[in-house]
C-alpha positions in Angstrom: -11.7 -4.4 6.7 -13.3 -1.4 5.1 -14.1 0.4 8.4 -10.0 -0.2 8.8 -9.0 0.8 5.2 -11.2 4.2 5.8 -9.5 4.6 9.0 -6.1 4.3 7.7 -6.8 7.0 4.6 -8.5 9.2 7.2 -5.3 9.2 9.6 -3.2 9.6 6.6 -5.1 12.6 5.3 -3.7 16.2 5.8 -5.6 18.5 8.2 -8.3 20.6 6.7 -8.1 18.3 3.4 -5.6 20.2 1.4 -3.5 17.9 -0.7 -0.1 17.1 -1.1 2.3 15.5 -3.5 4.7 12.7 -1.9 7.3 11.5 -4.4 7.6 7.3 -3.9 10.8 6.8 -2.9 12.5 3.6 -2.6 12.1 4.2 1.5 8.3 4.5 0.6 8.2 1.6 -1.3 10.1 -0.5 1.5 7.4 0.9 4.0 4.5 -0.2 1.9 5.9 -3.5 1.0 5.7 -4.0 4.7 2.2 -2.7 5.2 1.0 -4.9 2.2 3.0 -8.4 4.2 0.7 -7.8 7.3 -2.3 -9.9 6.9 -5.4 -8.8 5.5 -3.9 -5.6 4.5 -5.0 -4.2 1.1 -3.1 -1.9 -1.9 -5.3 1.2 -0.5 -4.8 0.4 2.9 -1.3 0.3 3.0 -0.4 2.9 0.8 -2.6 5.1 3.0 -0.8 4.2 5.8 2.5 5.6 4.5 0.9 8.7 3.5 1.1 8.0 -0.3 -2.0 7.4 -2.9 -2.8 4.4 -4.1 -2.6 5.7 -7.6 1.1 6.4 -7.3 1.2 2.9 -5.8 -0.3 0.9 -8.8 1.6 3.9 -11.2 4.8 2.5 -9.9 5.2 -1.0 -11.2 4.6 -0.1 -14.8 7.7 2.1 -14.0 9.7 -0.3 -12.3 10.1 -3.8 -13.0 11.9 -4.4 -9.8 8.9 -2.9 -7.5 6.4 -4.8 -9.9 8.4 -7.9 -9.0 8.5 -7.2 -5.1 4.9 -6.4 -5.1 3.7 -9.6 -6.6 6.0 -11.6 -4.2 4.6 -10.0 -1.2 1.2 -10.4 -2.0 1.7 -13.8 -2.9 3.3 -14.3 0.4 0.5 -12.6 2.2 -1.6 -14.9 0.5 0.2 -18.5 1.1 0.4 -17.2 4.7 -3.9 -17.0 4.7 -5.4 -18.9 2.0 -8.6 -18.0 3.2 -8.1 -14.1 3.2 -9.1 -11.7 0.6 -7.4 -12.0 -2.7 
């Protein structure tokens, strides 16, 4: 699981380690939730899969109650689909 998260971060990183700033759009949030809903996917891996920082993901719910609810609902659904998996 950890290796998969590391691979996702590496794949999402820009060439040469250059930093980039990506605005977290509603489309990004939708893609993030799709990734997060996959069995065993962590917030960090889902963020990396869509090319945004986990910090941006963790900050968003504090500014957007609808996003916070969608994230919690997605995580709850994933836990119900795999009750023995990571929490």
